[in-house]
MITITI-234169 format. One record per residue (C-alpha): residue number from 0; x negated, y, z. Coordinates in pm, 1 decimal. Example, Ala and Ser with C-alpha at 12.3 -4.5 7.8 and 13.67 -1.06 7.14 Angstrom:
MITITI-234169
nr|east|north|up
0|-1230.0|-450.0|780.0
1|-1367.0|-106.0|714.0
***
This chain:
MITITI-234169
nr|east|north|up
0|1697.5|7101.0|-1721.6
1|1976.9|6877.3|-1853.5
2|1726.2|6616.4|-1952.7
3|1549.2|6627.1|-1618.4
4|1876.0|6565.6|-1430.9
5|1969.5|6286.3|-1672.1
6|1627.1|6122.4|-1624.7
7|1652.4|6148.4|-1244.7
8|2001.6|5997.9|-1258.0
9|1880.3|5705.5|-1475.5
10|1583.8|5653.1|-1240.8
11|1814.5|5630.6|-940.0
12|2042.2|5384.2|-1121.8
13|1754.1|5161.5|-1228.1
14|1610.7|5162.3|-874.3
15|1949.6|5054.3|-736.2
16|1973.8|4776.8|-997.8
17|1625.1|4649.4|-909.0
18|1715.0|4652.5|-537.9
19|2033.7|4454.7|-608.0
20|1842.5|4194.4|-812.7
21|1579.4|4165.0|-539.0
22|1848.1|4119.7|-272.4
23|2020.4|3850.6|-483.6
24|1689.0|3674.6|-543.2
25|1606.6|3677.2|-170.5
26|1952.9|3542.2|-85.0
27|1912.0|3258.1|-339.1
28|1567.2|3171.1|-203.1
29|1709.9|3143.8|149.1
30|1970.7|2894.6|22.8
31|1703.0|2689.2|-155.1
32|1850.4|2772.4|-496.3
33|1583.0|2831.2|-756.7
34|1837.6|2923.1|-1024.1
35|1742.7|2635.5|-1255.0
36|2025.3|2407.5|-1359.8
37|1937.1|2051.5|-1457.8
38|2220.1|1908.1|-1663.7
39|2074.5|1554.3|-1665.1
40|2018.1|1504.7|-1292.4
41|2326.0|1513.1|-1069.8
42|2313.0|1720.1|-754.1
43|2280.8|1530.3|-427.1
44|2616.3|1383.0|-334.2
45|2771.1|1483.6|-666.8
46|2825.7|1132.5|-799.4
47|2723.9|775.1|-734.3
48|2467.1|597.4|-946.4
49|2631.6|387.2|-1213.6
50|2598.3|8.5|-1197.7
51|2605.3|-208.7|-1504.3
52|2846.7|-492.3|-1442.8
53|2679.7|-788.2|-1615.3
54|2472.7|-1093.8|-1525.4
55|2141.1|-941.8|-1633.5
56|2187.2|-646.6|-1397.3
57|2296.2|-882.7|-1120.2
58|1978.3|-1087.7|-1162.6
59|1761.2|-775.3|-1181.1
60|1912.1|-622.3|-865.2
61|1854.1|-941.9|-666.9
62|1503.2|-970.5|-810.7
63|1427.8|-615.3|-695.3
64|1566.9|-697.8|-351.8
65|1340.9|-1004.4|-341.2
66|1040.8|-789.8|-433.5
67|1098.9|-466.8|-240.4
68|1333.9|-565.4|43.8
69|1550.7|-260.0|-27.1
70|1902.8|-293.1|115.3
71|2044.4|-84.9|-172.9
72|1942.5|-350.3|-425.6
73|2115.7|-612.7|-211.4
74|2432.8|-401.6|-191.1
75|2425.2|-343.2|-567.9
76|2385.4|-715.9|-635.5
77|2674.0|-803.6|-403.5
78|2895.3|-537.6|-565.5
79|2818.3|-664.5|-915.3
80|2878.9|-1025.5|-808.2
81|3213.8|-923.7|-660.5
82|3314.7|-739.8|-977.8
83|3209.7|-1033.7|-1195.7
84|3378.5|-1280.7|-964.5
85|3060.0|-1486.3|-948.2
86|2819.5|-1600.4|-680.7
87|2519.6|-1380.0|-607.8
88|2181.9|-1528.1|-706.8
89|1948.0|-1665.4|-443.9
90|1670.6|-1455.1|-293.4
91|1329.8|-1565.2|-424.3
92|1072.6|-1368.4|-224.5
93|881.7|-1677.5|-117.4
94|826.9|-1781.2|-478.9
95|716.7|-1429.4|-575.8
96|474.1|-1402.0|-283.1
97|344.1|-1755.3|-337.3
98|246.2|-1676.8|-695.2
99|102.5|-1333.4|-603.5
100|-228.9|-1472.4|-480.0
101|-503.5|-1466.2|-740.0
102|-703.8|-1740.8|-567.7
103|-539.5|-2062.8|-452.7
104|-791.0|-2085.8|-168.9
105|-656.4|-1762.5|-13.7
106|-306.5|-1909.2|-19.1
107|-431.9|-2194.3|201.6
108|-564.3|-1964.4|477.6
109|-392.2|-2023.8|810.7
110|-262.1|-1667.6|856.5
111|-123.3|-1667.4|502.1
112|52.7|-1998.3|564.5
113|202.5|-1870.5|891.4
114|335.4|-1558.3|720.1
115|468.3|-1758.3|426.9
116|638.4|-2008.6|660.3
117|805.2|-1724.9|849.1
118|921.8|-1568.0|521.7
119|1051.1|-1903.4|398.1
120|1247.1|-1960.2|720.1
121|1429.0|-1627.2|702.2
122|1480.7|-1657.2|326.2
123|1642.4|-1999.7|373.9
124|1869.5|-1856.3|643.7
125|1976.1|-1576.8|412.4
126|2026.2|-1801.2|110.0
127|2259.3|-2028.5|307.6
128|2491.4|-1732.4|367.5
129|2418.1|-1427.0|151.8
130|2708.9|-1228.8|295.8
131|2579.6|-1239.4|656.4
132|2441.4|-889.9|720.6
133|2250.0|-1002.4|1029.7
134|2060.5|-1250.3|812.2
135|1997.9|-973.2|558.1
136|1857.2|-736.6|823.4
137|1635.9|-1009.4|972.5
138|1510.2|-1107.4|627.4
139|1428.4|-745.7|538.2
140|1241.4|-694.6|865.7
141|1035.5|-1014.0|823.5
142|982.8|-960.5|449.8
143|845.6|-609.9|499.6
144|622.1|-734.4|779.7
145|477.7|-1016.0|567.9
146|434.0|-782.0|272.6
147|256.5|-526.9|493.0
148|31.3|-795.6|643.5
149|-73.1|-920.0|299.5
150|-126.2|-570.8|157.3
151|-333.1|-469.7|458.8
152|-554.4|-777.8|471.7
153|-579.0|-878.8|104.3
154|-616.4|-549.8|-80.6
155|-924.9|-629.2|-287.3
156|-751.7|-819.7|-564.3
157|-661.9|-1134.5|-372.2
158|-294.2|-1038.9|-347.9
159|-87.2|-862.2|-615.1
160|218.2|-722.7|-436.1
161|533.4|-820.9|-631.1
162|694.4|-492.4|-524.1
163|450.2|-306.3|-746.6
164|558.3|-483.0|-1065.1
165|882.6|-475.3|-1257.8
166|971.1|-780.6|-1465.2
167|1145.4|-555.0|-1716.6
168|812.4|-400.1|-1807.1
169|550.9|-601.3|-1991.0
170|200.8|-465.4|-2010.8
171|52.4|-453.4|-2359.2
172|-284.4|-282.6|-2356.5
173|-241.6|47.7|-2176.8
174|120.0|89.5|-2281.3
175|430.9|-28.9|-2104.5
176|712.0|-159.4|-2312.3
177|1062.9|-262.6|-2217.0
178|1119.4|-634.5|-2253.4
***
């Protein structure tokens, strides 16, 4: 009889413990917490991404802005230039797009020339005053439009989008290696 009561008591306790764990698990799932802690990746809003304050990083950030038209790369480049006390490099999207055509004949098509002229106009405006945010916004809008036009029309190998390549990576066979 003693053992039966003890077993019933342990059964009740274990059932309560399981219910508590289930309730905690359900509460965590509602909050979006999966219980896994990643020590290498900061939580959203926990800390800002670190910028390397040197000329190579400055050049790379502006190169990425010229390729991808991402405002964050522009902001990073301007921040690094300010910290270094130097002038930010020029935007070079026109040069990247100009060399992205695999056939010189495609580059001479009228619609390609119109897009490239429009890109060159807005790039020149931006390069004359890199701190003018209106010029930056206009350049991003036009750059993304030109990029989209080329990717949509010349997707069979005629145009290699510069946004899809990183100059820091050199292709050697099937492996990527840092240059």
